[in-house]
N, C-alpha and C positions, 0 to 999 in steps of 0.2 A: 630390586628392579624391574623398570617398565618392559615390557612384552610389547609386541605390534598391535594389542588388544588393549593395553593398559600404557598409556602415553607419559613422558617423563613428567612430573610435576614441574608448571611454570608456574610465575607471576603472571595472571593476564589482567590487563585496563580494559575496562569496553566502554568506551567513549558514547553516551546516547539510552536513554532509558524510554524507549518508546517499543513498539512492539519486537523489532526487529534486533535492538539491543539486549532486551529482556529476555527475549528466547534465545540469542546468542551467548549471553553471560550462564543462563540454566544449565545450556548444554555444555556449555565449557567446565562448569563446576561438577556437572554429572562425570565428566572423564576425569575428575581427580586434581585440578588445577586448583590453586589460589585467586578467585576471581574477586575483582573490584570493579564497581558500577559505577562509570563517572556520571552524574545529569545535575543539570544546574538547576534544574526546577523539578517537579513532582513526577513519578514514574505515571508514564501514559498519557502526559499533559499535551505533547504537541499532533500532529496528524493521527496520533493513535487514538486521541480523545473521541474526534468528531467523524472517522469515519462511517460510512455504510455500513462494516460488521461483516461483510460476508465471506468467506471463506470461496472462492470459486475456482476450478480446474479450467471453466470456460473460459477465464481472463486472459488466454493466450496469444488474443486477438491485438497486434499493437495499435498504439494511438495513431500514429501515421500511415496511411494506407492510399493506394493507388486512388486519385481521385480528391483524395480528403483536402487539398489547396484549392480545386474550384468552389467548395462549400463553405471556405473562409468566409468571404464577402457576405453570403447568406446569413450565416451565424452572427459576423458582427454587425450587421443591420437589422438581425431581430431582437427585440430588447427581454425577450423571453427564449434568446437563442442559448445555447450551450459556451459558448465562447466569449470573451471579453479582454479587451489590449487596452491598458492605460498608454495613450499614445506617446507620453513622455519618457516611457520604460522601451519603446521600440529599439533604437539606436544600440542599448543593452544586448535586447535579446537577440537582437537579429542574425548573429553569427549562431545562435541556438538553434534558431527557424530554419536556417539556410540545411545546417545538419539533420532536422526535424523531416523537412522536405525530399532530402536525397535519401532518406531511410526508407521510404514509402512507395518503394517500387515493388514488383512481382517478387523478383527474388528474394530482395531483401525482407521483406513481410512474411517469406514461407520461412526463411531462416530463422528470424526471430520467433516465431510460432514455436517451431522445433526446440529453440533454445529454452524458450518459458514452459515448454510443456511439462519437463521433469520437475523443475523449480516447484510449479503450482499442483503437481501429480498429488491428489488425496489431501489437500490443504487443509481438510477437517481433519482426518487422521493424523497429520503431523502433529496437530495441536495437541494430540489427547495425550500423550505422557507426561508433558508439562501440567496439562488442565487439572487431570487425574491425582498426580502428585500431589497437587494444592488444593482439592478437592472442592473444585471448580465446576465439577459436570452441570451445574445449572446455569453456568454460563452460555454452554453452546447447543447448539439444536442441529439437526438434518435430515429439513424438510424440503429440499431443492432451493432454486433460482430460478425465478420465472422471466423473462424478456417478452416484453407485449408490444404490439406495432398497431397502428391504425390503420394503416393502409397495405394493401398488397405489393405497392410500389416501395411504401419505406422497407420491407420484410425484402425484397426482392435488391433494394440495394445494398444490403447485407452479405450478397450471396458468398463472397469472396470469404468474407469472417468464416460463415459456416463451412465452407470446404475446407478453410485451415482445421476448423474442429474434426472434422471427418477425416480428414490427412493425420489427425494426431491421436484419434482416438478416443476424442472427447464425446461421451454420449449425451443426446440431445432427443427430445420429442418435441413434434409439432401438434398444436392444437389449433383449432377454428372453431371462431362464432359458440355455439352452444357448448360445446365442449370444453372452451375457456370458462364462459361465464360461469358454468356449474362448478368448475375445479377452483376458482376462484372469484367466489360472487363479490369481492368489495370492487371489481376493475369495471369500471364502465363500456356500456356495450357498444361505446364508438370505437373501442380497441378490439379488433377481429380476427386478430393472430397471434399466439402465445406459443412460445419454444420454453419447453421446462427443460432443465440442467438436473438430474437427479442426484448426482453426486455431491453437488454442492453442499454448504452448509453456514452456520453463521453464527454469531456472536448476538446476547442480547443486551451486552453493554461493552464496547470495545475497551473503554476506560478501566472498568472493573477486571476486565480480563487480564489484562497486562499488569494491573496492581497485584490483584492476586496471585499471579505467576510472579511476581515479581516479589511479594513478601515473603511466599515458598521460599524463593532463592535465598533470601536473608535469613529463613529460619533455618536453612539448611547448610550454613555456615558461610554464605555470600555477604560481601560487603558492600555497603552503597556510601560515595561521598556526594555531598552536595558541592559542586565547584562547577565554574567555568573551563573547558581545556580551552588551550591555547596553542601546543606546539607539541615538540617530542625533543627528551634528552638524550643524545647519542655519544657514544666512543664507535667513530668509524661507522660501519654497516650495523652496531649493534645497538639494540634500544636500551636505556636505561632509565627512563619513567617517561612520565607526561606530565608535562609543564602545564600548570592550572593556577587561577586566580587565587587559589589558597595553598600553594605551594607546587613542589615536587612529590609527583605518587610515583613511588618506587615501581617498575616493571620490566620483566624479561620479553613480554610481549604485548600488543594492543591491537583493538579492532575499534576501527571510524565506524560508527553506525549512529553517527548524528543527524541524519536524514537531510533536510532543505541546509544545514548547517553546516555539511560537513567539508565544503569545496574549500576554506582557508586552513583546515588542517591537512588535507594535500596537499594546499602548496606551498606547507612548509617541509614537506618532505619532498617539493621538487616536482610534484606532479600536478600538471596542468588539466583538470578534470572538466567536461562542458557541461556541467549540473547548474538546472534552474529552477525553480518553482514555479509549480502551477497553485494557484492559491485556491481552493475549495470551500466551499460552501455549505451549511445545511441548518434547517428549520427543523423544530422538534416541536409537536403539539401534545402537550398530557391531557390524558384522557379523552383521546379522539372518538368521534362517534362512529366511526366505521376503522377497522384492522384488518390487514392483508393476513394472511396464515403463514406468510413466508414472506424472503424481500423479491421486489420485483424491481426488474430494470424497465422503466421508459425509453424504450430504445428510439422510439423520434426525437422526443424530448433529452434524451441523455442524461435521466437521473437515475437514481435509486431509491424506494421506498423500503424501508425496514421496520419491522414490528422490534421495539426494544422494551423492556421493562420498565424505560421511564416515558414511554408513549410511542408516537409513530414519529421517525424521525426520514426526512425527503434529504438527502445528500449527493450533491453532482455541482456541474459547471464547472469551468475553466477560466481562470482570470491570469493574465500576466501584468503583474506589476510590482515583482521584486518582493525583497524580506519587509521593508521600511513604509511602504506607504499605507496607510489606513484603510480599514474593511470598507466595501462599500456594500451596505446592508441592503441596498435595492437588489443585489443578486439573490440574498436569501427569501427575501421576499418572494423575488419571481418563483422559486422554488414553492412556495405555501399557494401559488396561484395554480402553478403545474401539477399541484399534488389535487388540487380540487377537481381539475380536468379528468384526472386517473382515477379519481376516487369520490362520485358522487356523491356517497353519503357524508361527506364531511360538512361541515356546519359552514355558512356563507362568511363567519367571522368568530373569532375567540377572544376573549379580554388577553391583554398581555399577557397576565400572570400567567398563562397556560402556555405561552408560546414564547421558545427561546431560541436565539440565533449564536453562530459560530462560524468563526472562519479559521483554516488551516493553510499550514504549508506543505503540498505534495512535492518530494525530493523528486524531482524527473528529469531522466536522459532524452535523448533527442531520438536513439531508436527504440526507445521504450524498455529497453534492457538495463537492470540493476548494475553497478561495479560490484562483482566478487571477485576479488585477487589480493596479491602481493603488493606494497607500496614499491616505487622503483629502487628507493632509497637505500631500505632493509625489509630482508625477510619477515622482520619481527613483527611487522603490523601491517595488518590485514585490515581491506575494504570492504564494508558491506553496507552498502547504501545507496539511494537512486532508484529507488523500487515503484515510484508513480504511483499508480491507482492499485497497484496489488500489495503493498507493504505489509495488512496483517496478513492476506491471504499465502503470501510466500516467507513470512518471517520464520515459522518455525524451521522449516526445509534449509532456509538462508543460515537458521544458527547450528543446523547437523553439520552444513557443509565449512563453515566456520571453524567449528570444532577438528572437522577431519584437517584443515590446512592446520592449524596451530599443533597439531597433534604429529603432522606429518602423513597421514594415511593419504591415499588417495581418494579423492570425494567419489560419492556414488553417482556421479552424472560427469560429462564434458562442462568445465566452467570457465572453456577458452573464450566462449562467445560473450562472455562478461567481464572480460579481462580489462583492468584500467588502461591499458596501451592500446587499445582498439582504434583510438581517434587519432 
């Protein structure tokens, strides 16, 4: 017989094989459920493949902040700027952009930061049970996360973000000039201010992290079905299974963790969620001439450089163009240009055999908060998507929270700000 600590065994279908889906499936399996993971491609092949790999509690600062709108024209006009919009996509994006701007008020960002704080709290530690169970300790480190600024004006421009972190007890240390350059010798002396977030960690390979945890999930008794989820079979408000291109997968509970591809699945249950995609790029240099000791955010240029087991990865930028447009590889090449500005020890050129480029889809909500909660049409389906720039960092705690919902336990923190009905 199930108790309050041992939930009734259910058959749960988790849709999506990225960081959020794999972490969620793993925690559900630990609760004693029969869990099937539905993934059309390989584990960790989407946004989980190419992100910056940082577990950063400091990432509670929303994307839309007071004053962000005024900066947009400059971003768009700067070929090295952090934002690009394909003009053909503007009519589709317009409702999302309106909500994005509306979210960036003083009161709004304070509420959003408060909501994100428990979700991102000790994001490194939240992953450890899954990592240790899979024998993947070599995949994670805790050396902190460093943000660097070229000018005092750039640093002062982020004052509200640092106030939000202070208000929510996120620790950080400010370093200037010689102290910064001695702490991180790889950084150009053109950068005069550094902010260290000592609680942060990172993975040396996001794809291998997700695959390692996912493969352990399978060894522990979970199942993987390679299929595309298309909808849900129900009898009234009760779930009967997930409809896929490979047939019906019986289940009496399901989790939608399909990242940027989640919106149509929500629509199949009558929920109109304002999810869009920020297309992110990375460039990776194998065997670079210099390597930072920890992940570094160029806070002036808005990109992150992370030491990976495969080389130096520079990831970032935001491009709005939807899910269908081909990549604009110039965006990745810009990151290489910016990386040389940050790290003067990098060679002026590398053979193409040592440089790789990637583009992926960040599932983004206009208020920078993911969707975590039950579907309107049935309590048997739980949503867990829309994590934007913090998907890897928040994946493990999202998985714990979904496991609580499936088990009927109260979550460890208030998830009302993440409700699907908030718009």
